[in-house]
N, C-alpha and C positions, 0 to 999 in steps of 0.2 A: 504494500500500500504506500509506495514511495511517491506517487504522483496521481493527479486526477485522471479518471478513466478516459480511454479513447471513445470515439463516437459510437462504437458498436457495443459498449458495455451498459448503456442505459437506453431505454426504449426510444425509438425515433420520434421526430416531431419537435425537437428542441435544439436550439443552437448550441455551439460549443460552450460559450460562457454560462448559459443556463444549466447545462449538464454539470459543469464544474461546481456551480453553486449548490445544486442538489447533492452532488457527491460530498462536498465539504460539510454541508449541514447534516448529512447522514452520519459522518464521522464525528463532527464537533457537537452534534445534537442541538446545541443552541449557540448562536453567534450574533455579535453586534455587526453593524454595517462596516465599521472599521476593520474588524477581524477578517471579514470576507474580502474586503478591498486589499488588505495586506497579503492574504493567502493567494489571491488571484493576480496581484500586482497590477491592478487597474484602479481608476478613481472611484470614490464612494458614490459619486453621481451615476457612474456607469453601472455599478452594482445595484443601486437603487432602482434603475430602470428595468433591469432584468428581474429583480425581486417583485416589482409591481406586476409584471406579466405572469410570473409564477403564482402570485397571490390571486390574480384574476382566474387562473386555471384551477385554483383550489389545492395547490400542491405545497404552498408555503403559507405560514401564518405568523403574525407579529404579536408579541406579548410584552407587557411592561413588568420588569422585575426590580424591586427595590433592594439594594444591597447597602446596608449602613445608612448613614444620614444622607440627606439631599434628595433630589428628584429621582423617581424611578427611571431606569434605563430601558431602551427598546432592544429586544432580542428577537431573532428570527429562528423558526424551527419548522421542520417538515410536518405536514398534516398526515392523518392516517391514509388519505387518498393517494399519497405519494408512493405507497407500496407498489402500485401497479407499474411504475416507470422503471423500477429496478429489475435486474435480470432474474429470471425464474428458471430453475433447472427442471422443474416438473410443471404440468398444468392441471387443469381441472379433470382431465381424462384420467390422470394417474390417481387422483383422489377417488374418483368414481370406481376405478379398478380395485383399489384397496378396500373401499366400502363393500364392494361385491364379495371380495375374498373374506372379509370379516363376517358378513352375513352367512356365508356358506361354509367357512372353515374355522371361524372364531378368531380370537386374538392370536392364537398360536400360528394360524396361517399367515396373518399379517406380519408377525415377527419373523417368520421363516423367510418370507419374500424380502423383507428389509435387510435381514442378515445376509442374504445372497447378494443384494446390491452392495452392502458394505464390504463384502468379500471381494467383489469386483473392483471397488475403489481401492482396497488394500493392495491388490495386485498391481494397480495402476500407480499408486503412490510409492510403494516400497522401493522400486529401483532407484528413485531419486533420493531416498533417505539412507539407503544401504551404505555402510562404511563411514558415515558421518559421526562426529561427536554428538553428544546429547544436545548441547546448545545449538549446534548447526542443524540438527534434525528438526528442532522446534521452529527455527527460522525458515527452513525449507518447507515445512508443512504449512506455515502461514503463507508463504509465497504461492504454493500450489492452490490453497483455498482462495487466495486473492485472485488468481488467474481464473478460477471457476465462478467468480461473481460474488464471493462472500465478503468482499472488502475487508480483508483480514490483516492483522498485524500481531506480532508477538513482542512481549516486554519482559525483561528480567524482573524477578520478584524476590531477589535476595535469597538468603538461606532459609530452608524450610525445616520443619520438625524432623529430627533424625539426622540433620546435617546435610541433606541432599540439596542440590541446586534446584531452583524453581523458576518457572516462567508463567506468564499469563498469555493466553491466546484470546484475542478479541476478534469477533466477527460482527461487523456493523450491518450486514445485510444477510437475510436468510432466504436463499433461492427456493428452499423446500418448505417455506412457511405454511402454505396451504395444507401440506401433508402433516407437518409437525403439529399444527393446531388440532387436528382430528385424531392423529395417531402418534401418541407419545413415544411409541417404540422407535420411531425414526431418530429421536434424540438419544435414547439409551444405547441403541446399537452403534450410533456415531461415536459416543464416548468410549465404548469398548474398542472400536477400531483405532482411535487415537492411542489408547493405552497399549494396544498390541504393537502399533507402529513405533512408538517412542520408548517402549519398555518403561512405562511410567505410570504413576497414579494420577488420574485425571478426574477432576470434579467440575461439573457444570454448575456454576453459582448463579448465573443469569441466563435466561432463555427468552428469545423473541416470541416464541410460541406461548409463553406465559405472560406476555405483555411488556417485557423489558425492552429497552431500546437497543440492547446489544446482547449477543451471546458471549458469555465470558467463561473461560475454562482455566482453572488453576491446575498447573502441571508440576508434579514433583518427581524427580528422577528416582527410580528404584534402586540404582546402584550407589 
């Protein structure tokens, strides 16, 4: 997540600057006009014009927040309707398919299908992580997830209980949100895959499917 996304990473119909604003707000969650202007290296007036269009389309909203004494300050954030402009790895057809499997095979059938999917992803991810140090594995995993539309990054998290090194993996976009909201197995099997790939203890402390703004994973090295 080193730079704003290219034009093919957010749904079409939006100019480059507007896509960057959506991207930055997705990551920053809330930002003032000057924050966006500094990030995009353009004037506050130019940012304001793009924000006005995005507000008209119902993708961005402004709120006043008071911090300490003085007048409240204006911040911008994404609306719930903005979910549709970010990349989706699955669509409504996949949700319907899993619903059908659940009706006919129960939760066990859904979990089996999702485990098979995670096994495919494991085989895809593993060659890029093989032979790397633990720290490098976490960084590479974040890079892979970012490439797949999760808008991901990793951060060092100091020393963990037991003396192992720790990281936090953050995913600001959930391409499988529609599935995860109805079938929590998608989240639990994902954590299992991360643990297997990294040989680490992984805990999902925040989930977009639960209404959080970000998916947050605490990762502790087993060795």
